[in-house]
mmCIF entry with sequence, helices, sheets and N, C-alpha, C, O atoms, coordinates in Angstrom:
data_MODEL
# 
_entry.id   MODEL 
# 
_entity.id                         1 
_entity.type                       polymer 
_entity.pdbx_number_of_molecules   1 
# 
_entity_poly.entity_id                      1 
_entity_poly.type                           'polypeptide(L)' 
_entity_poly.nstd_linkage                   no 
_entity_poly.nstd_monomer                   no 
_entity_poly.pdbx_seq_one_letter_code       MPDLIGLAIVFLILALIAYIFGARGIAGLSMNIAKWLVIIFIVLAIISLFL 
_entity_poly.pdbx_seq_one_letter_code_can   MPDLIGLAIVFLILALIAYIFGARGIAGLSMNIAKWLVIIFIVLAIISLFL 
_entity_poly.pdbx_strand_id                 A 
# 
loop_
_entity_poly_seq.entity_id 
_entity_poly_seq.num 
_entity_poly_seq.mon_id 
_entity_poly_seq.hetero 
1 1  MET n 
1 2  PRO n 
1 3  ASP n 
1 4  LEU n 
1 5  ILE n 
1 6  GLY n 
1 7  LEU n 
1 8  ALA n 
1 9  ILE n 
1 10 VAL n 
1 11 PHE n 
1 12 LEU n 
1 13 ILE n 
1 14 LEU n 
1 15 ALA n 
1 16 LEU n 
1 17 ILE n 
1 18 ALA n 
1 19 TYR n 
1 20 ILE n 
1 21 PHE n 
1 22 GLY n 
1 23 ALA n 
1 24 ARG n 
1 25 GLY n 
1 26 ILE n 
1 27 ALA n 
1 28 GLY n 
1 29 LEU n 
1 30 SER n 
1 31 MET n 
1 32 ASN n 
1 33 ILE n 
1 34 ALA n 
1 35 LYS n 
1 36 TRP n 
1 37 LEU n 
1 38 VAL n 
1 39 ILE n 
1 40 ILE n 
1 41 PHE n 
1 42 ILE n 
1 43 VAL n 
1 44 LEU n 
1 45 ALA n 
1 46 ILE n 
1 47 ILE n 
1 48 SER n 
1 49 LEU n 
1 50 PHE n 
1 51 LEU n 
# 
_struct_asym.id          A 
_struct_asym.entity_id   1 
# 
loop_
_struct_conf.conf_type_id 
_struct_conf.id 
_struct_conf.pdbx_PDB_helix_id 
_struct_conf.beg_label_comp_id 
_struct_conf.beg_label_asym_id 
_struct_conf.beg_label_seq_id 
_struct_conf.pdbx_beg_PDB_ins_code 
_struct_conf.end_label_comp_id 
_struct_conf.end_label_asym_id 
_struct_conf.end_label_seq_id 
_struct_conf.pdbx_end_PDB_ins_code 
_struct_conf.beg_auth_comp_id 
_struct_conf.beg_auth_asym_id 
_struct_conf.beg_auth_seq_id 
_struct_conf.end_auth_comp_id 
_struct_conf.end_auth_asym_id 
_struct_conf.end_auth_seq_id 
_struct_conf.pdbx_PDB_helix_class 
_struct_conf.details 
_struct_conf.pdbx_PDB_helix_length 
HELX_P HELX_P1 AA1 PRO A 2  ? PHE A 21 ? PRO A 2  PHE A 21 1 ? 20 
HELX_P HELX_P2 AA2 ARG A 24 ? PHE A 50 ? ARG A 24 PHE A 50 1 ? 27 
# 
_struct_conf_type.id          HELX_P 
_struct_conf_type.criteria    ? 
_struct_conf_type.reference   ? 
# 
loop_
_atom_site.group_PDB 
_atom_site.id 
_atom_site.type_symbol 
_atom_site.label_atom_id 
_atom_site.label_alt_id 
_atom_site.label_comp_id 
_atom_site.label_asym_id 
_atom_site.label_entity_id 
_atom_site.label_seq_id 
_atom_site.pdbx_PDB_ins_code 
_atom_site.Cartn_x 
_atom_site.Cartn_y 
_atom_site.Cartn_z 
_atom_site.occupancy 
_atom_site.B_iso_or_equiv 
_atom_site.pdbx_formal_charge 
_atom_site.auth_seq_id 
_atom_site.auth_comp_id 
_atom_site.auth_asym_id 
_atom_site.auth_atom_id 
_atom_site.pdbx_PDB_model_num 
ATOM 1   N N  . MET A 1 1  ? 32.644 34.032 9.680   1.00 0.00 ? 1  MET A N  1 
ATOM 2   C CA . MET A 1 1  ? 32.106 34.535 8.505   1.00 0.00 ? 1  MET A CA 1 
ATOM 3   C C  . MET A 1 1  ? 33.049 35.275 7.650   1.00 0.00 ? 1  MET A C  1 
ATOM 4   O O  . MET A 1 1  ? 32.764 35.380 6.457   1.00 0.00 ? 1  MET A O  1 
ATOM 5   N N  . PRO A 1 2  ? 34.185 35.826 8.121   1.00 0.00 ? 2  PRO A N  1 
ATOM 6   C CA . PRO A 1 2  ? 34.977 36.540 7.194   1.00 0.00 ? 2  PRO A CA 1 
ATOM 7   C C  . PRO A 1 2  ? 35.647 35.572 6.179   1.00 0.00 ? 2  PRO A C  1 
ATOM 8   O O  . PRO A 1 2  ? 36.081 35.995 5.108   1.00 0.00 ? 2  PRO A O  1 
ATOM 9   N N  . ASP A 1 3  ? 35.718 34.323 6.522   1.00 0.00 ? 3  ASP A N  1 
ATOM 10  C CA . ASP A 1 3  ? 36.261 33.365 5.576   1.00 0.00 ? 3  ASP A CA 1 
ATOM 11  C C  . ASP A 1 3  ? 35.373 33.166 4.368   1.00 0.00 ? 3  ASP A C  1 
ATOM 12  O O  . ASP A 1 3  ? 35.877 32.838 3.294   1.00 0.00 ? 3  ASP A O  1 
ATOM 13  N N  . LEU A 1 4  ? 34.096 33.348 4.498   1.00 0.00 ? 4  LEU A N  1 
ATOM 14  C CA . LEU A 1 4  ? 33.268 33.216 3.328   1.00 0.00 ? 4  LEU A CA 1 
ATOM 15  C C  . LEU A 1 4  ? 33.488 34.407 2.360   1.00 0.00 ? 4  LEU A C  1 
ATOM 16  O O  . LEU A 1 4  ? 33.457 34.203 1.146   1.00 0.00 ? 4  LEU A O  1 
ATOM 17  N N  . ILE A 1 5  ? 33.698 35.587 2.841   1.00 0.00 ? 5  ILE A N  1 
ATOM 18  C CA . ILE A 1 5  ? 34.013 36.688 1.979   1.00 0.00 ? 5  ILE A CA 1 
ATOM 19  C C  . ILE A 1 5  ? 35.388 36.500 1.346   1.00 0.00 ? 5  ILE A C  1 
ATOM 20  O O  . ILE A 1 5  ? 35.569 36.804 0.167   1.00 0.00 ? 5  ILE A O  1 
ATOM 21  N N  . GLY A 1 6  ? 36.296 36.036 2.064   1.00 0.00 ? 6  GLY A N  1 
ATOM 22  C CA . GLY A 1 6  ? 37.654 35.773 1.547   1.00 0.00 ? 6  GLY A CA 1 
ATOM 23  C C  . GLY A 1 6  ? 37.586 34.761 0.421   1.00 0.00 ? 6  GLY A C  1 
ATOM 24  O O  . GLY A 1 6  ? 38.219 34.929 -0.621  1.00 0.00 ? 6  GLY A O  1 
ATOM 25  N N  . LEU A 1 7  ? 36.827 33.725 0.637   1.00 0.00 ? 7  LEU A N  1 
ATOM 26  C CA . LEU A 1 7  ? 36.699 32.652 -0.380  1.00 0.00 ? 7  LEU A CA 1 
ATOM 27  C C  . LEU A 1 7  ? 35.974 33.252 -1.681  1.00 0.00 ? 7  LEU A C  1 
ATOM 28  O O  . LEU A 1 7  ? 36.353 32.937 -2.809  1.00 0.00 ? 7  LEU A O  1 
ATOM 29  N N  . ALA A 1 8  ? 34.951 34.100 -1.463  1.00 0.00 ? 8  ALA A N  1 
ATOM 30  C CA . ALA A 1 8  ? 34.270 34.697 -2.530  1.00 0.00 ? 8  ALA A CA 1 
ATOM 31  C C  . ALA A 1 8  ? 35.214 35.584 -3.379  1.00 0.00 ? 8  ALA A C  1 
ATOM 32  O O  . ALA A 1 8  ? 35.171 35.611 -4.609  1.00 0.00 ? 8  ALA A O  1 
ATOM 33  N N  . ILE A 1 9  ? 36.065 36.305 -2.624  1.00 0.00 ? 9  ILE A N  1 
ATOM 34  C CA . ILE A 1 9  ? 37.008 37.135 -3.439  1.00 0.00 ? 9  ILE A CA 1 
ATOM 35  C C  . ILE A 1 9  ? 38.034 36.281 -4.229  1.00 0.00 ? 9  ILE A C  1 
ATOM 36  O O  . ILE A 1 9  ? 38.361 36.593 -5.374  1.00 0.00 ? 9  ILE A O  1 
ATOM 37  N N  . VAL A 1 10 ? 38.517 35.231 -3.609  1.00 0.00 ? 10 VAL A N  1 
ATOM 38  C CA . VAL A 1 10 ? 39.365 34.270 -4.317  1.00 0.00 ? 10 VAL A CA 1 
ATOM 39  C C  . VAL A 1 10 ? 38.730 33.711 -5.548  1.00 0.00 ? 10 VAL A C  1 
ATOM 40  O O  . VAL A 1 10 ? 39.361 33.702 -6.606  1.00 0.00 ? 10 VAL A O  1 
ATOM 41  N N  . PHE A 1 11 ? 37.487 33.233 -5.463  1.00 0.00 ? 11 PHE A N  1 
ATOM 42  C CA . PHE A 1 11 ? 36.751 32.797 -6.593  1.00 0.00 ? 11 PHE A CA 1 
ATOM 43  C C  . PHE A 1 11 ? 36.431 33.908 -7.560  1.00 0.00 ? 11 PHE A C  1 
ATOM 44  O O  . PHE A 1 11 ? 36.423 33.583 -8.748  1.00 0.00 ? 11 PHE A O  1 
ATOM 45  N N  . LEU A 1 12 ? 36.187 35.069 -7.282  1.00 0.00 ? 12 LEU A N  1 
ATOM 46  C CA . LEU A 1 12 ? 36.066 36.154 -8.140  1.00 0.00 ? 12 LEU A CA 1 
ATOM 47  C C  . LEU A 1 12 ? 37.268 36.365 -8.892  1.00 0.00 ? 12 LEU A C  1 
ATOM 48  O O  . LEU A 1 12 ? 37.218 36.378 -10.122 1.00 0.00 ? 12 LEU A O  1 
ATOM 49  N N  . ILE A 1 13 ? 38.371 36.537 -8.256  1.00 0.00 ? 13 ILE A N  1 
ATOM 50  C CA . ILE A 1 13 ? 39.757 36.707 -8.910  1.00 0.00 ? 13 ILE A CA 1 
ATOM 51  C C  . ILE A 1 13 ? 39.992 35.581 -9.892  1.00 0.00 ? 13 ILE A C  1 
ATOM 52  O O  . ILE A 1 13 ? 40.407 35.837 -11.022 1.00 0.00 ? 13 ILE A O  1 
ATOM 53  N N  . LEU A 1 14 ? 39.727 34.269 -9.475  1.00 0.00 ? 14 LEU A N  1 
ATOM 54  C CA . LEU A 1 14 ? 39.950 33.133 -10.304 1.00 0.00 ? 14 LEU A CA 1 
ATOM 55  C C  . LEU A 1 14 ? 39.061 33.301 -11.489 1.00 0.00 ? 14 LEU A C  1 
ATOM 56  O O  . LEU A 1 14 ? 39.539 33.069 -12.599 1.00 0.00 ? 14 LEU A O  1 
ATOM 57  N N  . ALA A 1 15 ? 37.825 33.679 -11.376 1.00 0.00 ? 15 ALA A N  1 
ATOM 58  C CA . ALA A 1 15 ? 36.933 33.808 -12.510 1.00 0.00 ? 15 ALA A CA 1 
ATOM 59  C C  . ALA A 1 15 ? 37.440 34.873 -13.530 1.00 0.00 ? 15 ALA A C  1 
ATOM 60  O O  . ALA A 1 15 ? 37.405 34.635 -14.737 1.00 0.00 ? 15 ALA A O  1 
ATOM 61  N N  . LEU A 1 16 ? 37.912 36.057 -13.029 1.00 0.00 ? 16 LEU A N  1 
ATOM 62  C CA . LEU A 1 16 ? 38.377 37.043 -13.895 1.00 0.00 ? 16 LEU A CA 1 
ATOM 63  C C  . LEU A 1 16 ? 39.626 36.608 -14.644 1.00 0.00 ? 16 LEU A C  1 
ATOM 64  O O  . LEU A 1 16 ? 39.763 36.924 -15.826 1.00 0.00 ? 16 LEU A O  1 
ATOM 65  N N  . ILE A 1 17 ? 40.544 35.893 -13.996 1.00 0.00 ? 17 ILE A N  1 
ATOM 66  C CA . ILE A 1 17 ? 41.699 35.355 -14.591 1.00 0.00 ? 17 ILE A CA 1 
ATOM 67  C C  . ILE A 1 17 ? 41.353 34.365 -15.691 1.00 0.00 ? 17 ILE A C  1 
ATOM 68  O O  . ILE A 1 17 ? 41.857 34.422 -16.813 1.00 0.00 ? 17 ILE A O  1 
ATOM 69  N N  . ALA A 1 18 ? 40.481 33.471 -15.313 1.00 0.00 ? 18 ALA A N  1 
ATOM 70  C CA . ALA A 1 18 ? 40.077 32.449 -16.363 1.00 0.00 ? 18 ALA A CA 1 
ATOM 71  C C  . ALA A 1 18 ? 39.372 33.171 -17.486 1.00 0.00 ? 18 ALA A C  1 
ATOM 72  O O  . ALA A 1 18 ? 39.612 32.776 -18.627 1.00 0.00 ? 18 ALA A O  1 
ATOM 73  N N  . TYR A 1 19 ? 38.559 34.146 -17.322 1.00 0.00 ? 19 TYR A N  1 
ATOM 74  C CA . TYR A 1 19 ? 37.954 34.786 -18.395 1.00 0.00 ? 19 TYR A CA 1 
ATOM 75  C C  . TYR A 1 19 ? 38.917 35.536 -19.316 1.00 0.00 ? 19 TYR A C  1 
ATOM 76  O O  . TYR A 1 19 ? 38.741 35.539 -20.535 1.00 0.00 ? 19 TYR A O  1 
ATOM 77  N N  . ILE A 1 20 ? 39.912 36.158 -18.744 1.00 0.00 ? 20 ILE A N  1 
ATOM 78  C CA . ILE A 1 20 ? 40.944 36.756 -19.470 1.00 0.00 ? 20 ILE A CA 1 
ATOM 79  C C  . ILE A 1 20 ? 41.770 35.770 -20.419 1.00 0.00 ? 20 ILE A C  1 
ATOM 80  O O  . ILE A 1 20 ? 42.190 36.123 -21.521 1.00 0.00 ? 20 ILE A O  1 
ATOM 81  N N  . PHE A 1 21 ? 41.948 34.573 -19.908 1.00 0.00 ? 21 PHE A N  1 
ATOM 82  C CA . PHE A 1 21 ? 42.664 33.548 -20.604 1.00 0.00 ? 21 PHE A CA 1 
ATOM 83  C C  . PHE A 1 21 ? 41.689 32.685 -21.528 1.00 0.00 ? 21 PHE A C  1 
ATOM 84  O O  . PHE A 1 21 ? 42.169 31.779 -22.209 1.00 0.00 ? 21 PHE A O  1 
ATOM 85  N N  . GLY A 1 22 ? 40.412 32.943 -21.551 1.00 0.00 ? 22 GLY A N  1 
ATOM 86  C CA . GLY A 1 22 ? 39.620 32.347 -22.466 1.00 0.00 ? 22 GLY A CA 1 
ATOM 87  C C  . GLY A 1 22 ? 38.788 31.053 -22.073 1.00 0.00 ? 22 GLY A C  1 
ATOM 88  O O  . GLY A 1 22 ? 38.021 30.465 -22.835 1.00 0.00 ? 22 GLY A O  1 
ATOM 89  N N  . ALA A 1 23 ? 39.077 30.693 -20.706 1.00 0.00 ? 23 ALA A N  1 
ATOM 90  C CA . ALA A 1 23 ? 38.429 29.519 -20.167 1.00 0.00 ? 23 ALA A CA 1 
ATOM 91  C C  . ALA A 1 23 ? 37.080 29.939 -19.555 1.00 0.00 ? 23 ALA A C  1 
ATOM 92  O O  . ALA A 1 23 ? 36.939 30.016 -18.334 1.00 0.00 ? 23 ALA A O  1 
ATOM 93  N N  . ARG A 1 24 ? 36.120 30.200 -20.404 1.00 0.00 ? 24 ARG A N  1 
ATOM 94  C CA . ARG A 1 24 ? 34.778 30.726 -20.026 1.00 0.00 ? 24 ARG A CA 1 
ATOM 95  C C  . ARG A 1 24 ? 34.031 29.715 -19.151 1.00 0.00 ? 24 ARG A C  1 
ATOM 96  O O  . ARG A 1 24 ? 33.255 30.123 -18.287 1.00 0.00 ? 24 ARG A O  1 
ATOM 97  N N  . GLY A 1 25 ? 34.239 28.414 -19.348 1.00 0.00 ? 25 GLY A N  1 
ATOM 98  C CA . GLY A 1 25 ? 33.549 27.386 -18.471 1.00 0.00 ? 25 GLY A CA 1 
ATOM 99  C C  . GLY A 1 25 ? 33.955 27.510 -17.041 1.00 0.00 ? 25 GLY A C  1 
ATOM 100 O O  . GLY A 1 25 ? 33.097 27.500 -16.158 1.00 0.00 ? 25 GLY A O  1 
ATOM 101 N N  . ILE A 1 26 ? 35.242 27.627 -16.769 1.00 0.00 ? 26 ILE A N  1 
ATOM 102 C CA . ILE A 1 26 ? 35.807 27.708 -15.471 1.00 0.00 ? 26 ILE A CA 1 
ATOM 103 C C  . ILE A 1 26 ? 35.500 29.044 -14.869 1.00 0.00 ? 26 ILE A C  1 
ATOM 104 O O  . ILE A 1 26 ? 35.332 29.151 -13.654 1.00 0.00 ? 26 ILE A O  1 
ATOM 105 N N  . ALA A 1 27 ? 35.417 30.110 -15.717 1.00 0.00 ? 27 ALA A N  1 
ATOM 106 C CA . ALA A 1 27 ? 35.103 31.410 -15.221 1.00 0.00 ? 27 ALA A CA 1 
ATOM 107 C C  . ALA A 1 27 ? 33.641 31.472 -14.774 1.00 0.00 ? 27 ALA A C  1 
ATOM 108 O O  . ALA A 1 27 ? 33.349 32.062 -13.734 1.00 0.00 ? 27 ALA A O  1 
ATOM 109 N N  . GLY A 1 28 ? 32.679 30.853 -15.564 1.00 0.00 ? 28 GLY A N  1 
ATOM 110 C CA . GLY A 1 28 ? 31.346 30.877 -15.144 1.00 0.00 ? 28 GLY A CA 1 
ATOM 111 C C  . GLY A 1 28 ? 31.125 30.032 -13.810 1.00 0.00 ? 28 GLY A C  1 
ATOM 112 O O  . GLY A 1 28 ? 30.339 30.393 -12.934 1.00 0.00 ? 28 GLY A O  1 
ATOM 113 N N  . LEU A 1 29 ? 31.840 28.955 -13.746 1.00 0.00 ? 29 LEU A N  1 
ATOM 114 C CA . LEU A 1 29 ? 31.720 28.120 -12.555 1.00 0.00 ? 29 LEU A CA 1 
ATOM 115 C C  . LEU A 1 29 ? 32.238 28.861 -11.334 1.00 0.00 ? 29 LEU A C  1 
ATOM 116 O O  . LEU A 1 29 ? 31.627 28.731 -10.273 1.00 0.00 ? 29 LEU A O  1 
ATOM 117 N N  . SER A 1 30 ? 33.334 29.637 -11.406 1.00 0.00 ? 30 SER A N  1 
ATOM 118 C CA . SER A 1 30 ? 34.023 30.349 -10.423 1.00 0.00 ? 30 SER A CA 1 
ATOM 119 C C  . SER A 1 30 ? 33.006 31.473 -10.025 1.00 0.00 ? 30 SER A C  1 
ATOM 120 O O  . SER A 1 30 ? 32.754 31.647 -8.833  1.00 0.00 ? 30 SER A O  1 
ATOM 121 N N  . MET A 1 31 ? 32.495 32.136 -10.865 1.00 0.00 ? 31 MET A N  1 
ATOM 122 C CA . MET A 1 31 ? 31.496 33.196 -10.602 1.00 0.00 ? 31 MET A CA 1 
ATOM 123 C C  . MET A 1 31 ? 30.282 32.671 -9.821  1.00 0.00 ? 31 MET A C  1 
ATOM 124 O O  . MET A 1 31 ? 29.823 33.279 -8.855  1.00 0.00 ? 31 MET A O  1 
ATOM 125 N N  . ASN A 1 32 ? 29.781 31.504 -10.288 1.00 0.00 ? 32 ASN A N  1 
ATOM 126 C CA . ASN A 1 32 ? 28.626 30.883 -9.652  1.00 0.00 ? 32 ASN A CA 1 
ATOM 127 C C  . ASN A 1 32 ? 28.930 30.528 -8.223  1.00 0.00 ? 32 ASN A C  1 
ATOM 128 O O  . ASN A 1 32 ? 28.102 30.768 -7.344  1.00 0.00 ? 32 ASN A O  1 
ATOM 129 N N  . ILE A 1 33 ? 30.054 29.981 -7.967  1.00 0.00 ? 33 ILE A N  1 
ATOM 130 C CA . ILE A 1 33 ? 30.586 29.662 -6.534  1.00 0.00 ? 33 ILE A CA 1 
ATOM 131 C C  . ILE A 1 33 ? 30.673 30.936 -5.792  1.00 0.00 ? 33 ILE A C  1 
ATOM 132 O O  . ILE A 1 33 ? 30.146 30.994 -4.681  1.00 0.00 ? 33 ILE A O  1 
ATOM 133 N N  . ALA A 1 34 ? 31.284 31.971 -6.289  1.00 0.00 ? 34 ALA A N  1 
ATOM 134 C CA . ALA A 1 34 ? 31.474 33.216 -5.602  1.00 0.00 ? 34 ALA A CA 1 
ATOM 135 C C  . ALA A 1 34 ? 30.131 33.857 -5.277  1.00 0.00 ? 34 ALA A C  1 
ATOM 136 O O  . ALA A 1 34 ? 29.968 34.392 -4.180  1.00 0.00 ? 34 ALA A O  1 
ATOM 137 N N  . LYS A 1 35 ? 29.193 33.824 -6.162  1.00 0.00 ? 35 LYS A N  1 
ATOM 138 C CA . LYS A 1 35 ? 27.873 34.366 -5.960  1.00 0.00 ? 35 LYS A CA 1 
ATOM 139 C C  . LYS A 1 35 ? 27.117 33.665 -4.887  1.00 0.00 ? 35 LYS A C  1 
ATOM 140 O O  . LYS A 1 35 ? 26.416 34.342 -4.135  1.00 0.00 ? 35 LYS A O  1 
ATOM 141 N N  . TRP A 1 36 ? 27.192 32.336 -4.738  1.00 0.00 ? 36 TRP A N  1 
ATOM 142 C CA . TRP A 1 36 ? 26.646 31.562 -3.676  1.00 0.00 ? 36 TRP A CA 1 
ATOM 143 C C  . TRP A 1 36 ? 27.312 31.840 -2.312  1.00 0.00 ? 36 TRP A C  1 
ATOM 144 O O  . TRP A 1 36 ? 26.654 31.901 -1.274  1.00 0.00 ? 36 TRP A O  1 
ATOM 145 N N  . LEU A 1 37 ? 28.592 31.998 -2.362  1.00 0.00 ? 37 LEU A N  1 
ATOM 146 C CA . LEU A 1 37 ? 29.300 32.273 -1.149  1.00 0.00 ? 37 LEU A CA 1 
ATOM 147 C C  . LEU A 1 37 ? 28.883 33.631 -0.513  1.00 0.00 ? 37 LEU A C  1 
ATOM 148 O O  . LEU A 1 37 ? 28.700 33.741 0.700   1.00 0.00 ? 37 LEU A O  1 
ATOM 149 N N  . VAL A 1 38 ? 28.742 34.668 -1.399  1.00 0.00 ? 38 VAL A N  1 
ATOM 150 C CA . VAL A 1 38 ? 28.234 35.916 -0.898  1.00 0.00 ? 38 VAL A CA 1 
ATOM 151 C C  . VAL A 1 38 ? 26.822 35.824 -0.450  1.00 0.00 ? 38 VAL A C  1 
ATOM 152 O O  . VAL A 1 38 ? 26.495 36.454 0.555   1.00 0.00 ? 38 VAL A O  1 
ATOM 153 N N  . ILE A 1 39 ? 25.905 35.068 -1.121  1.00 0.00 ? 39 ILE A N  1 
ATOM 154 C CA . ILE A 1 39 ? 24.517 34.907 -0.673  1.00 0.00 ? 39 ILE A CA 1 
ATOM 155 C C  . ILE A 1 39 ? 24.574 34.291 0.665   1.00 0.00 ? 39 ILE A C  1 
ATOM 156 O O  . ILE A 1 39 ? 23.973 34.829 1.594   1.00 0.00 ? 39 ILE A O  1 
ATOM 157 N N  . ILE A 1 40 ? 25.279 33.158 0.846   1.00 0.00 ? 40 ILE A N  1 
ATOM 158 C CA . ILE A 1 40 ? 25.380 32.511 2.118   1.00 0.00 ? 40 ILE A CA 1 
ATOM 159 C C  . ILE A 1 40 ? 25.936 33.434 3.245   1.00 0.00 ? 40 ILE A C  1 
ATOM 160 O O  . ILE A 1 40 ? 25.446 33.373 4.372   1.00 0.00 ? 40 ILE A O  1 
ATOM 161 N N  . PHE A 1 41 ? 26.933 34.271 2.954   1.00 0.00 ? 41 PHE A N  1 
ATOM 162 C CA . PHE A 1 41 ? 27.395 35.270 3.838   1.00 0.00 ? 41 PHE A CA 1 
ATOM 163 C C  . PHE A 1 41 ? 26.287 36.189 4.301   1.00 0.00 ? 41 PHE A C  1 
ATOM 164 O O  . PHE A 1 41 ? 26.050 36.345 5.498   1.00 0.00 ? 41 PHE A O  1 
ATOM 165 N N  . ILE A 1 42 ? 25.604 36.799 3.333   1.00 0.00 ? 42 ILE A N  1 
ATOM 166 C CA . ILE A 1 42 ? 24.542 37.787 3.685   1.00 0.00 ? 42 ILE A CA 1 
ATOM 167 C C  . ILE A 1 42 ? 23.463 37.179 4.446   1.00 0.00 ? 42 ILE A C  1 
ATOM 168 O O  . ILE A 1 42 ? 22.884 37.846 5.304   1.00 0.00 ? 42 ILE A O  1 
ATOM 169 N N  . VAL A 1 43 ? 23.120 35.889 4.194   1.00 0.00 ? 43 VAL A N  1 
ATOM 170 C CA . VAL A 1 43 ? 22.066 35.234 5.015   1.00 0.00 ? 43 VAL A CA 1 
ATOM 171 C C  . VAL A 1 43 ? 22.527 35.108 6.454   1.00 0.00 ? 43 VAL A C  1 
ATOM 172 O O  . VAL A 1 43 ? 21.803 35.431 7.396   1.00 0.00 ? 43 VAL A O  1 
ATOM 173 N N  . LEU A 1 44 ? 23.785 34.617 6.598   1.00 0.00 ? 44 LEU A N  1 
ATOM 174 C CA . LEU A 1 44 ? 24.294 34.385 7.961   1.00 0.00 ? 44 LEU A CA 1 
ATOM 175 C C  . LEU A 1 44 ? 24.447 35.623 8.634   1.00 0.00 ? 44 LEU A C  1 
ATOM 176 O O  . LEU A 1 44 ? 24.204 35.631 9.841   1.00 0.00 ? 44 LEU A O  1 
ATOM 177 N N  . ALA A 1 45 ? 24.820 36.710 8.056   1.00 0.00 ? 45 ALA A N  1 
ATOM 178 C CA . ALA A 1 45 ? 24.964 38.004 8.635   1.00 0.00 ? 45 ALA A CA 1 
ATOM 179 C C  . ALA A 1 45 ? 23.621 38.530 9.176   1.00 0.00 ? 45 ALA A C  1 
ATOM 180 O O  . ALA A 1 45 ? 23.536 39.074 10.277  1.00 0.00 ? 45 ALA A O  1 
ATOM 181 N N  . ILE A 1 46 ? 22.559 38.337 8.335   1.00 0.00 ? 46 ILE A N  1 
ATOM 182 C CA . ILE A 1 46 ? 21.310 38.867 8.747   1.00 0.00 ? 46 ILE A CA 1 
ATOM 183 C C  . ILE A 1 46 ? 20.691 37.989 9.941   1.00 0.00 ? 46 ILE A C  1 
ATOM 184 O O  . ILE A 1 46 ? 20.005 38.490 10.833  1.00 0.00 ? 46 ILE A O  1 
ATOM 185 N N  . ILE A 1 47 ? 20.980 36.746 9.866   1.00 0.00 ? 47 ILE A N  1 
ATOM 186 C CA . ILE A 1 47 ? 20.617 35.830 10.905  1.00 0.00 ? 47 ILE A CA 1 
ATOM 187 C C  . ILE A 1 47 ? 21.263 36.231 12.287  1.00 0.00 ? 47 ILE A C  1 
ATOM 188 O O  . ILE A 1 47 ? 20.626 36.308 13.337  1.00 0.00 ? 47 ILE A O  1 
ATOM 189 N N  . SER A 1 48 ? 22.708 36.493 12.139  1.00 0.00 ? 48 SER A N  1 
ATOM 190 C CA . SER A 1 48 ? 23.382 36.865 13.373  1.00 0.00 ? 48 SER A CA 1 
ATOM 191 C C  . SER A 1 48 ? 22.934 38.187 13.944  1.00 0.00 ? 48 SER A C  1 
ATOM 192 O O  . SER A 1 48 ? 23.111 38.420 15.139  1.00 0.00 ? 48 SER A O  1 
ATOM 193 N N  . LEU A 1 49 ? 22.331 39.108 13.099  1.00 0.00 ? 49 LEU A N  1 
ATOM 194 C CA . LEU A 1 49 ? 21.887 40.273 13.629  1.00 0.00 ? 49 LEU A CA 1 
ATOM 195 C C  . LEU A 1 49 ? 20.692 40.135 14.643  1.00 0.00 ? 49 LEU A C  1 
ATOM 196 O O  . LEU A 1 49 ? 20.575 40.869 15.624  1.00 0.00 ? 49 LEU A O  1 
ATOM 197 N N  . PHE A 1 50 ? 19.813 39.126 14.318  1.00 0.00 ? 50 PHE A N  1 
ATOM 198 C CA . PHE A 1 50 ? 18.708 38.857 15.116  1.00 0.00 ? 50 PHE A CA 1 
ATOM 199 C C  . PHE A 1 50 ? 18.864 37.900 16.289  1.00 0.00 ? 50 PHE A C  1 
ATOM 200 O O  . PHE A 1 50 ? 17.948 37.670 17.080  1.00 0.00 ? 50 PHE A O  1 
ATOM 201 N N  . LEU A 1 51 ? 20.043 37.369 16.356  1.00 0.00 ? 51 LEU A N  1 
ATOM 202 C CA . LEU A 1 51 ? 20.293 36.421 17.527  1.00 0.00 ? 51 LEU A CA 1 
ATOM 203 C C  . LEU A 1 51 ? 21.297 37.077 18.509  1.00 0.00 ? 51 LEU A C  1 
ATOM 204 O O  . LEU A 1 51 ? 21.642 36.481 19.529  1.00 0.00 ? 51 LEU A O  1 
# 
C-alpha cells in the first residue's frame, strides 16, 4: 500500500509542474489520477483494518 501513496505524490507533483508550465490538460489528468490513487489507498486501508 505505500506504493499507492508514493504514486499519488508523484502524480500530484507532476500536476503542479504541468500547471505551472501552462499544460492544464495534463495537470487535470494528473490530479484526477492522484485523487483516485488516494481514494483506492484509503479504501484498502479501511478494509485491512477489518481483516
